[in-house]
C-alpha positions as CSV (number, residue, x, y, z in Angstrom):
1,M,-4.9,-8.3,-19.8
2,T,-5.3,-10.4,-16.7
3,T,-3.6,-13.6,-15.9
4,E,-5.9,-15.9,-14.0
5,I,-4.4,-18.4,-11.5
6,P,-5.9,-21.9,-11.8
7,V,-5.8,-22.3,-8.0
8,E,-6.7,-19.4,-5.8
9,R,-3.9,-18.6,-3.4
10,R,-4.0,-17.1,0.1
11,G,-2.1,-13.9,0.9
12,V,-2.2,-10.8,3.1
13,L,-2.8,-7.2,2.1
14,C,-0.1,-5.1,3.8
15,L,-0.9,-1.5,4.6
16,S,1.4,1.0,6.4
17,G,0.0,3.9,8.3
18,Y,0.9,6.3,11.0
19,G,-0.6,3.9,13.5
20,G,1.6,1.0,12.4
21,N,1.4,-1.8,9.9
22,L,-1.9,-3.7,9.1
23,E,-2.0,-7.1,7.5
24,T,-5.4,-8.5,6.3
25,P,-6.0,-12.0,4.9
26,I,-7.2,-12.1,1.3
27,V,-7.4,-14.5,-1.7
28,I,-5.3,-13.8,-4.8
29,I,-7.3,-14.3,-7.9
30,G,-5.0,-13.1,-10.7
31,Y,-2.2,-10.7,-11.8
32,T,-2.0,-7.9,-14.3
33,V,1.2,-6.1,-15.3
34,A,1.4,-3.9,-12.2
35,K,-1.4,-5.0,-10.0
36,V,-2.9,-8.0,-8.3
37,R,-6.7,-8.9,-8.4
38,I,-7.8,-9.9,-4.8
39,R,-11.0,-11.0,-3.1
40,A,-11.6,-10.0,0.5
41,I,-12.2,-12.7,3.1
42,A,-13.2,-10.3,5.9
43,R,-14.0,-6.6,5.8
44,T,-10.7,-5.1,4.5
45,R,-9.5,-1.5,4.7
46,L,-7.9,-0.3,1.5
47,A,-5.4,2.6,1.1
48,G,-7.1,5.9,0.7
49,R,-9.7,7.8,2.7
50,L,-12.5,5.6,4.2
51,R,-12.3,2.9,1.5
52,W,-13.4,-0.5,2.6
53,L,-13.8,-3.8,0.8
54,E,-16.6,-6.1,2.0
55,P,-16.2,-9.9,2.1
56,G,-16.5,-11.4,-1.3
57,E,-15.8,-8.2,-3.2
58,T,-12.8,-8.0,-5.6
59,T,-10.5,-5.2,-6.6
60,L,-7.1,-4.5,-8.0
61,V,-4.2,-3.5,-5.7
62,P,-0.5,-2.7,-6.3
63,R,1.8,-5.8,-6.3
64,H,4.0,-4.4,-3.5
65,A,1.0,-4.3,-1.2
66,V,0.4,-8.1,-1.4
67,R,2.4,-10.9,0.2
68,E,1.7,-14.5,-0.7
69,I,1.4,-17.1,2.1
70,E,1.3,-20.8,1.8
């Protein structure tokens, strides 16, 4: 079950690594119980080994990894 947001909101995807923190701008499309559906604005690195999201692609990420901005 996905809850779609009538107006897409801007946010940042926050990743923590051994090299420091990385925040990448994204668009928030909707919410599920434990995850957020996002769309990439620029080439975005995801958690995991060599996983990238190209501009315009969508995926689900954990809620704690997304921060909404106005």
